[in-house]
LOTIRO-683357 format. One record per residue: x, y, z of N, C-alpha, C in turn; residue in three letters. Coordinates in pm, whole numbers, padded with zeros to 5 digits, always signed. Example, Ala and Ser with C-alpha at 12.3 -4.5 7.8 and 13.67 -1.06 7.14 Angstrom:
+01319-00569+00780+01230-00450+00780+01320-00330+00780ALA+01285-00225+00708+01367-00106+00714+01290+00003+00787SER
//
This chain:
-00312-03925-00476-00179-03934-00410-00212-03880-00260MET-00146-03923-00167-00134-03856-00020-00020-03770-00024ILE-00073-03654+00025+00037-03537+00025+00145-03541+00134SER+00246-03482+00118+00376-03508+00228+00320-03468+00363LYS+00241-03355+00348+00189-03306+00499+00100-03417+00573SER+00004-03476+00497-00077-03563+00569+00014-03677+00612ARG+00115-03725+00523+00197-03825+00585+00286-03798+00691VAL+00352-03664+00705+00380-03614+00809+00329-03606+00921LEU+00200-03560+00911+00108-03561+01027+00055-03707+01102LEU+00046-03810+01003+00036-03915+01049+00153-03997+01129GLY+00263-03970+01080+00397-04015+01139+00401-03936+01298LEU+00359-03833+01295+00360-03750+01412+00258-03798+01522ILE+00136-03845+01470+00049-03904+01542+00090-04022+01605ILE+00134-04127+01503+00181-04269+01551+00291-04220+01658ILE+00397-04163+01636+00496-04131+01722+00470-04094+01862PHE+00360-03991+01869+00291-03963+01984+00216-04085+02060PHE+00156-04153+01987+00066-04270+02042+00162-04348+02130ILE+00286-04415+02040+00372-04510+02063+00464-04447+02196VAL+00498-04322+02203+00551-04252+02309+00465-04240+02415GLY+00352-04230+02424+00251-04204+02531+00251-04372+02614PHE+00224-04460+02517+00220-04584+02574+00323-04627+02643THR+00452-04607+02577+00552-04644+02645+00594-04567+02787THR+00564-04448+02791+00583-04382+02906+00461-04426+03011SER+00351-04477+02970+00261-04518+03060+00317-04644+03132ALA+00357-04740+03030+00416-04882+03073+00533-04853+03168LYS+00615-04743+03129+00715-04729+03242+00675-04673+03361SER+00560-04591+03344+00518-04549+03477+00470-04651+03572LEU+00388-04760+03517+00342-04858+03585+00463-04954+03633ILE+00559-04980+03556+00647-05071+03602+00735-04993+03716GLU+00765-04867+03713+00811-04779+03818+00728-04801+03951THR+00608-04787+03934+00529-04756+04050+00493-04901+04116ARG+00470-05014+04028+00415-05115+04078+00491-05245+04070PHE+00631-05208+04002+00738-05314+04031+00736-05413+03898GLY+00650-05469+03841+00633-05531+03705+00492-05548+03642TYR+00488-05563+03519+00353-05588+03454+00327-05719+03473LEU+00187-05725+03491+00141-05880+03469+00176-05960+03355SER+00199-06080+03390+00267-06159+03281+00188-06178+03167ALA+00076-06149+03183-00026-06169+03069+00004-06059+02954ALA+00094-05945+03007+00110-05824+02899+00212-05895+02804ALA+00285-05984+02824+00396-06048+02751+00358-06189+02713THR+00211-06205+02726+00173-06349+02664+00167-06471+02763GLY+00212-06423+02896+00219-06540+02989+00072-06549+03077GLY+00079-06594+03195-00035-06592+03292-00042-06480+03350GLU-00168-06439+03393-00188-06307+03482-00127-06329+03606PRO-00076-06221+03641+00000-06249+03771-00005-06111+03875ALA-00026-06105+03983-00013-05996+04090+00090-05934+04065GLU+00097-05777+04054+00201-05700+04048+00270-05678+04179ALA+00380-05670+04199+00454-05630+04333+00485-05479+04349VAL+00440-05401+04451+00483-05274+04487+00614-05274+04542ASN+00739-05238+04483+00853-05252+04548+00874-05192+04678PRO+00779-05096+04735+00775-05044+04857+00695-05118+04966LEU+00621-05218+04895+00537-05309+04982+00604-05353+05104SER+00544-05358+05212+00604-05444+05333+00597-05587+05324VAL+00696-05653+05328+00702-05812+05300+00711-05874+05434ILE+00624-05950+05486+00616-06023+05594+00687-06167+05575TYR+00765-06210+05690+00854-06321+05694+00736-06467+05658PRO+00788-06565+05615+00703-06661+05562+00616-06727+05697ALA+00672-06735+05802+00618-06779+05906+00512-06701+05982ASN+00518-06567+05946+00418-06469+06006+00322-06392+05890LEU+00339-06459+05773+00244-06387+05669+00119-06393+05709GLN+00059-06494+05761-00068-06529+05820-00132-06427+05903GLN-00050-06356+05964-00074-06271+06064-00064-06100+06031TYR-00059-06077+05878-00035-05963+05842-00160-05881+05870ARG-00271-05906+05848-00402-05825+05873-00402-05783+06020ALA-00391-05871+06104-00411-05874+06231-00269-05784+06318LYS-00180-05787+06238-00069-05688+06303+00002-05577+06246SER-00077-05566+06123-00007-05461+06033-00020-05313+06115ARG-00127-05265+06161-00127-05166+06238-00043-05135+06365GLU-00015-05236+06445+00073-05225+06539+00215-05223+06487TYR+00268-05294+06384+00393-05286+06324+00423-05152+06281VAL+00321-05091+06198+00341-04971+06152+00388-04880+06256GLU+00278-04862+06347+00296-04777+06458+00418-04796+06528SER+00482-04940+06562+00585-04947+06637+00704-04903+06553PHE+00717-04921+06422+00820-04865+06326+00834-04724+06336SER+00719-04611+06373+00739-04502+06370+00789-04466+06512LYS+00714-04509+06624+00749-04447+06738+00873-04490+06802LYS+00893-04611+06767+01039-04684+06824+01149-04668+06725LYS+01157-04588+06628+01245-04583+06517+01399-04574+06574ARG+01426-04494+06671+01578-04483+06722+01609-04597+06779GLU+01516-04656+06872+01534-04780+06960+01566-04900+06837TYR+01478-04909+06741+01504-05022+06652+01632-05025+06567ILE+01677-04898+06526+01813-04873+06478+01941-04938+06571ILE+01913-04882+06698+02007-04919+06781+02030-05079+06789TYR+01906-05140+06808+01903-05290+06836+01970-05354+06710ILE+01929-05297+06591+01974-05385+06469+02154-05344+06458PHE+02174-05231+06499+02316-05202+06499+02392-05291+06591GLU+02333-05312+06698+02408-05390+06814+02405-05536+06793LYS+02285-05584+06710+02272-05723+06677+02335-05762+06556GLY+02424-05665+06497+02470-05706+06359+02549-05838+06371GLU+02645-05857+06453+02731-05964+06458+02650-06085+06507ASN+02544-06082+06578+02462-06179+06647+02379-06257+06556TYR+02289-06177+06464+02176-06245+06395+02226-06357+06313PHE+02336-06339+06231+02386-06462+06159+02395-06570+06235SER+02482-06549+06353+02515-06661+06418+02378-06751+06483LYS+02290-06653+06508+02176-06714+06560+02100-06795+06466ALA+02088-06715+06338+02022-06782+06229+02089-06925+06192ALA+02210-06925+06187+02282-07057+06137+02259-07176+06240ALA+02253-07151+06388+02215-07251+06482+02067-07274+06463ILE+01978-07196+06435+01831-07207+06451+01816-07312+06320LEU+01868-07266+06207+01858-07355+06071+01907-07475+06099ASP+02027-07499+06163+02074-07625+06181+01994-07728+06266GLU+01921-07660+06344+01814-07747+06411+01656-07750+06367ARG+01645-07679+06251+01520-07696+06207+01425-07603+06261GLY+01480-07493+06304+01392-07420+06419+01358-07287+06307MET+01227-07214+06322+01205-07119+06234+01320-06999+06275PRO+01338-06944+06124+01453-06829+06149+01404-06719+06227ALA+01268-06676+06239+01212-06567+06283+01239-06548+06458GLU+01281-06672+06514+01349-06686+06648+01461-06630+06667LEU+01533-06577+06579+01648-06505+06608+01644-06374+06665GLU+01518-06315+06667+01488-06189+06732+01468-06179+06880MET+01447-06325+06927+01444-06327+07073+01536-06288+07165ILE+01669-06290+07135+01785-06217+07235+01775-06082+07201PRO+01710-06015+07091+01704-05858+07100+01601-05830+07179ALA+01482-05911+07187+01386-05861+07278+01411-05887+07423LEU+01487-05991+07460+01506-06035+07581+01622-05937+07668GLU+01721-05939+07582+01840-05868+07653+01904-05756+07584SER+01850-05721+07477+01923-05627+07377+02082-05676+07358GLN+02100-05799+07332+02221-05869+07314+02315-05828+07403PHE+02280-05838+07527+02366-05794+07641+02398-05921+07730ASP+02509-05963+07730+02545-06097+07809+02516-06082+07953ALA+02537-05959+07986+02545-05930+08153+02406-05895+08209LYS+02306-05887+08123+02184-05857+08161+02113-05943+08266ALA+02062-05857+08357+02008-05941+08472+01878-05900+08503VAL+01749-05974+08495+01640-05916+08525+01596-05906+08683SER+01500-05826+08707+01438-05841+08860+01435-05949+08937PRO+01378-06055+08818+01352-06189+08859+01458-06283+08869ALA+01574-06247+08827+01703-06310+08841+01744-06405+08702GLY+01648-06351+08602+01706-06409+08463+01841-06368+08426ALA+01916-06424+08339+02032-06386+08323+02092-06414+08164VAL+02158-06319+08112+02211-06381+07978+02146-06316+07860GLY+02209-06348+07735+02130-06320+07634+01984-06355+07615TYR+01931-06477+07659+01807-06502+07644+01744-06514+07770TYR+01801-06448+07876+01727-06423+07986+01670-06568+08044GLN+01748-06655+08057+01726-06779+08117+01718-06784+08286PHE+01611-06836+08343+01620-06862+08469+01690-06990+08522MET+01766-06984+08620+01845-07103+08654+01811-07230+08640GLY+01687-07273+08681+01645-07390+08653+01613-07456+08548GLU+01543-07332+08450+01537-07365+08316+01632-07376+08240LEU+01762-07293+08256+01871-07303+08213+01957-07433+08199ALA+01942-07495+08353+02010-07622+08361+01927-07742+08283ARG+01796-07729+08287+01701-07807+08237+01757-07841+08091GLU+01795-07705+08022+01811-07718+07865+01975-07731+07843TYR+02037-07764+07947+02179-07803+07925+02291-07696+07941GLY+02253-07584+08007+02342-07477+08041+02411-07499+08175LEU+02542-07491+08182+02610-07480+08330+02629-07362+08397HIS+02599-07369+08509+02588-07238+08582+02688-07287+08735ILE+02790-07222+08749+02865-07235+08859+02932-07122+08888SER+03010-07127+09018+03112-07003+09034+03231-06973+08931SER+03253-07096+08875+03349-07062+08754+03311-07010+08654LYS+03172-06996+08614+03110-06947+08481+02971-06970+08464GLY+02910-06896+08384+02757-06913+08359+02732-06894+08233ASP+02708-07018+08172+02690-07025+08029+02557-06976+07953GLU+02478-06904+08057+02370-06823+07977+02425-06693+07931ARG+02565-06674+07957+02633-06553+07892+02718-06586+07772LYS+02692-06705+07735+02784-06760+07621+02653-06759+07499ASN+02690-06688+07400+02579-06656+07319+02544-06768+07217PHE+02654-06871+07183+02636-06965+07105+02544-07083+07203VAL+02597-07123+07312+02544-07232+07404+02415-07175+07441LYS+02375-07046+07483+02267-06994+07503+02144-07015+07371ALA+02220-07013+07265+02107-07008+07167+02070-07157+07120THR+02171-07249+07145+02140-07394+07131+02030-07427+07241ILE+02047-07385+07363+01953-07394+07474+01821-07361+07434ALA+01803-07246+07382+01682-07178+07353+01619-07246+07222ALA+01688-07308+07138+01631-07369+07023+01574-07510+07063SER+01634-07567+07179+01586-07692+07228+01444-07667+07299LYS+01441-07569+07396+01306-07515+07425+01200-07508+07338PHE+01253-07405+07245+01141-07394+07140+01102-07521+07053PHE+01191-07612+07041+01167-07739+06983+01038-07797+07059LYS+01085-07792+07194+00958-07870+07278+00824-07800+07275ASP+00837-07667+07286+00711-07590+07262+00629-07588+07154GLN+00704-07589+07047+00638-07594+06897+00574-07755+06883LEU+00641-07843+06940+00585-07976+06957+00462-07985+07048THR+00475-07902+07136+00340-07910+07233+00229-07849+07179TYR+00261-07690+07120+00151-07606+07073+00148-07634+06931PHE+00146-07764+06874+00096-07795+06732+00164-07693+06628ASN+00295-07668+06667+00402-07568+06568+00336-07438+06558ASN+00268-07386+06654+00216-07243+06649+00328-07152+06733ASP+00361-07092+06629+00519-07022+06652+00484-06904+06764LEU+00355-06839+06771+00327-06732+06840+00287-06779+06990LEU+00251-06880+06999+00212-06954+07122+00341-07001+07198LEU+00422-07045+07110+00557-07089+07170+00645-06944+07215SER+00629-06854+07153+00685-06733+07171+00621-06668+07319VAL+00496-06690+07324+00421-06641+07442+00489-06722+07576ALA+00486-06864+07536+00520-06934+07643+00676-06926+07696SER+00745-06864+07619+00902-06826+07641+00888-06722+07730TYR+00806-06628+07712+00793-06504+07796+00733-06532+07931ASN+00622-06604+07943+00544-06598+08066+00527-06737+08109CYS+00591-06836+08040+00616-06988+08085+00488-07061+08038GLY+00503-07179+07977+00407-07286+07929+00278-07288+08020PRO+00283-07292+08142+00191-07304+08232+00087-07202+08199GLY+00132-07066+08195+00046-06961+08195-00038-06959+08061ARG+00041-07008+07935-00027-07028+07817-00146-07126+07808VAL-00110-07237+07887-00204-07340+07897-00337-07305+07975ARG-00318-07228+08076-00423-07171+08155-00494-07061+08068VAL-00443-06993+07981-00496-06889+07889-00567-06963+07781ALA-00526-07078+07738-00600-07163+07655-00729-07225+07692ILE-00730-07262+07825-00834-07322+07879-00947-07193+07924LYS-00894-07074+07946-01002-06964+07969-01058-06947+07839LYS-00995-06943+07725-01067-06925+07590-01170-07003+07554SER-01171-07119+07589-01301-07218+07577-01283-07259+07447GLY-01169-07274+07384-01161-07320+07249-01064-07450+07248LYS-01087-07518+07163-01002-07669+07137-00872-07641+07078THR-00888-07549+06986-00755-07553+06886-00724-07380+06889ASP-00703-07309+06997-00701-07161+06968-00563-07148+06923PRO-00549-06999+06877-00428-06945+06843-00402-06846+06933ASP-00275-06746+06913-00253-06649+07008-00364-06545+07015PHE-00429-06503+06909-00540-06400+06912-00637-06434+06965TRP-00681-06578+06981-00780-06614+07059-00777-06621+07209ASP-00660-06624+07278-00607-06624+07399-00540-06513+07439ILE-00529-06397+07346-00445-06282+07387-00492-06207+07508LYS-00617-06171+07532-00668-06130+07620-00647-06194+07760ARG-00631-06299+07772-00601-06378+07903-00464-06395+07941TYR-00362-06335+07839-00230-06337+07871-00202-06184+07934LEU-00058-06212+08030-00029-06086+08088+00011-05987+07988PRO+00002-05875+08015+00009-05734+07933+00161-05772+07874PHE+00251-05786+07949+00398-05776+07910+00408-05887+07800GLU+00351-06016+07815+00345-06121+07717+00296-06079+07598THR+00167-06012+07602+00093-05960+07474+00211-05884+07402ARG+00263-05797+07478+00342-05688+07402+00475-05747+07314LYS+00527-05856+07428+00657-05928+07380+00620-06005+07244PHE+00490-06062+07233+00467-06133+07100+00454-06032+06983VAL+00376-05933+07034+00354-05813+06909+00485-05763+06895MET+00578-05736+06965+00723-05684+06937+00801-05791+06873ASP+00788-05909+06907+00846-06031+06796+00789-06015+06681PHE+00665-05978+06638+00635-05966+06520+00695-05861+06442ILE+00674-05727+06527+00725-05620+06462+00885-05640+06413ALA+00945-05641+06518+01094-05668+06482+01137-05757+06368PHE+01068-05875+06357+01089-05957+06248+01029-05903+06121ASN+00924-05818+06096+00887-05743+05980+00976-05667+05941VAL+01007-05571+06034+01120-05470+06007+01240-05526+05947ILE+01288-05627+06035+01416-05680+05986+01427-05729+05826GLY+01306-05764+05822+01286-05832+05667+01290-05704+05555THR+01246-05590+05607+01218-05486+05504+01343-05376+05569ASN+01436-05391+05617+01508-05309+05692+01565-05208+05607TYR+01614-05214+05496+01642-05108+05400+01546-05037+05371ASP+01441-05063+05338+01316-04953+05309+01275-04886+05464LYS+01290-04960+05572+01272-04890+05707+01372-04765+05690PHE+01502-04802+05697+01595-04706+05695+01570-04569+05621LEU+01518-04608+05504+01491-04494+05404+01361-04444+05412ASN+01285-04474+05510+01163-04427+05545+01058-04476+05415ASN+01076-04578+05365+00987-04625+05252+00888-04726+05270GLN+00862-04757+05395+00783-04881+05426+00636-04829+05385LEU+00572-04940+05292+00436-04903+05250+00361-04998+05306ASP+00273-04995+05402+00198-05089+05469+00056-05119+05389PHE+00037-05055+05277-00080-05067+05214-00057-05236+05144ASP-00166-05281+05095-00176-05398+05023-00116-05390+04904GLU-00020-05474+04832+00009-05481+04702-00069-05465+04603PRO-00080-05363+04507-00184-05345+04402-00171-05469+04304PRO-00274-05455+04212-00303-05567+04119-00312-05499+03976PHE-00233-05538+03899-00237-05498+03757-00295-05597+03673ILE-00393-05564+03617-00470-05667+03508-00469-05631+03383GLN-00441-05727+03287-00430-05696+03151-00582-05771+03092VAL-00655-05723+03029-00768-05783+02968-00720-05849+02826GLU-00769-05967+02795-00751-06028+02678-00830-05963+02582GLU-00755-05952+02450-00839-05890+02338-00789-05765+02313GLY-00796-05646+02386-00769-05531+02393-00635-05493+02463ASP-00572-05582+02522-00455-05554+02595-00451-05435+02693SER-00567-05406+02735-00600-05286+02840-00529-05318+02975THR-00425-05208+03012-00380-05237+03138-00436-05170+03238LEU-00483-05218+03357-00543-05145+03478-00458-05149+03596ARG-00413-05044+03677-00353-05050+03770-00417-04921+03872ALA-00487-04979+03974-00574-04885+04062-00653-04813+03971ASP-00668-04678+03944-00748-04587+03875-00692-04576+03732SER-00547-04615+03718-00500-04601+03590-00513-04703+03491LEU-00562-04662+03366-00566-04748+03258-00520-04723+03141THR-00435-04803+03091-00352-04792+02959-00394-04892+02858VAL-00404-04870+02718-00440-04956+02641-00321-04973+02555LYS-00241-05084+02556-00126-05121+02481-00155-05147+02339ALA-00052-05085+02256-00087-05106+02099-00033-05237+02058LEU
//
């Protein structure tokens, strides 16, 4: 017969093992978001770190090339970023609705934040006016009326519609390259075409022609990326929880159900 003491000892050992496994599983779920689907019999999947920075869909492909800039921008310009997002609270949704209605990328809602800080009365040294800083000739070309009675560059809805028309033309011309279109908004399509020619490439992207663009334009495009990334992760930004490292991967080996996350290894019972 098995003594009561040995039975009790066995129960204690089982309780300890189950408790450890449960705690380890909880640790992984807390740190990395969720377990691989394979842990529950599904297909293996990449785990998501809940603090990892998420890039907007149209900018995801630029993560590696812009991550360092965005991380630095989020730290050095923190007060300015918060100021802009608070000021733009009532404008972002309006811009997003107009852009969506016209099939334009949602990321373009950041253009008035960069151009005028949402100031209808903003005037540049060159004479650009309003939320989107349209020059007079370009504003008229895209349907904005300017007269002694009023200036539609100062009307947010009408100026956003005009900007969406401009971007539609640029996206068509630049093969739907969002960053080249944003660059052309800042320095003009002509300068972007010259930069493309200087690059010597037949189908260049922004990174290929970056060094041939004016400094202001290079900064404008990088700030455009940064504002969009921070906007997508704004709650994490406010709580100082932005994690720019790549999301970790949790793998479950078939057979022994061993869980691995970074250097952490747990064997599920």
